[in-house]
Phi, psi and omega in degrees: 000140182236129185261127179252129172245122186269107177268002183277138184284332186221026188221128177268139180286012181291344175276012185235153171252140180255107186249158178221154176213137181252137182240137173234115177058043174084005182236133179284129181250343178200147177211152180181179185246135175273163178289150183298152175226160178251127178213122180296164176298131174074025174244166182225158185215139172265128180247151184275121174237035190288327180285333176295309180306313179290324171300311183301317186293326181289316175298324180289338182296336174284359185076019179278170178275117178235139182228143171245131182239137171247145181222138176247121188247148177274124181289315184245151179291151175230177183294346185252339183210159178267162182297148187076004177292139180271122180267329185201146168214165169200141190240137182240126174295136173265125180304137177288135175268088182288125167247172178291141179231148184240135178223145176236146170206187185305338181259010174122196187259147177230131179247111181255141176213163175268136178227090194067234172277344182272171169241131184253129174238129180246133180209121176061232176256031175235145173231128182239142182236134180245133172298135171272352178265328183246333175088007178259148173304129177251342177210145182219098180260121180236123180055037178083008187243125174290130183271333182264142157302313183203165183291149186291158180217155184291147189219084180275137178216155169214152178289152184292148170253171170304323178294341178288331186279007181119000000 
């Protein structure tokens, strides 16, 4: 469901078009218009966008980057804007539907899977967990033994310069 709020004091959005587009890896794969609606001033209404959500979900299953954009366009010209003028828009990133993935190369087989926010990778007798929030390794288990004392953290350092000495 998508909630539309009419913040105009004297105008019904019936004279506007609500369009959507779905982008996969930066390319438009689907676009269309949602049904016209009547909405009194200062009221809100939920509209069904399940068909749009279903299409976005299908696009995200491949692991691609997917965005859904909604635009409100003016249908008729007015003294302050021409027909087709964009009055409002909002873009939503669609969550990637991560599944377990298996990759093979000359060093063996790797299994990667999503575990909450984190990513776990299994290879041979090792398991690695990478934080989805920081992108840093949190755990490294080799032959059943944890190799890290604690999750890794950023540690920035730079050499002193002449300006640092005073």
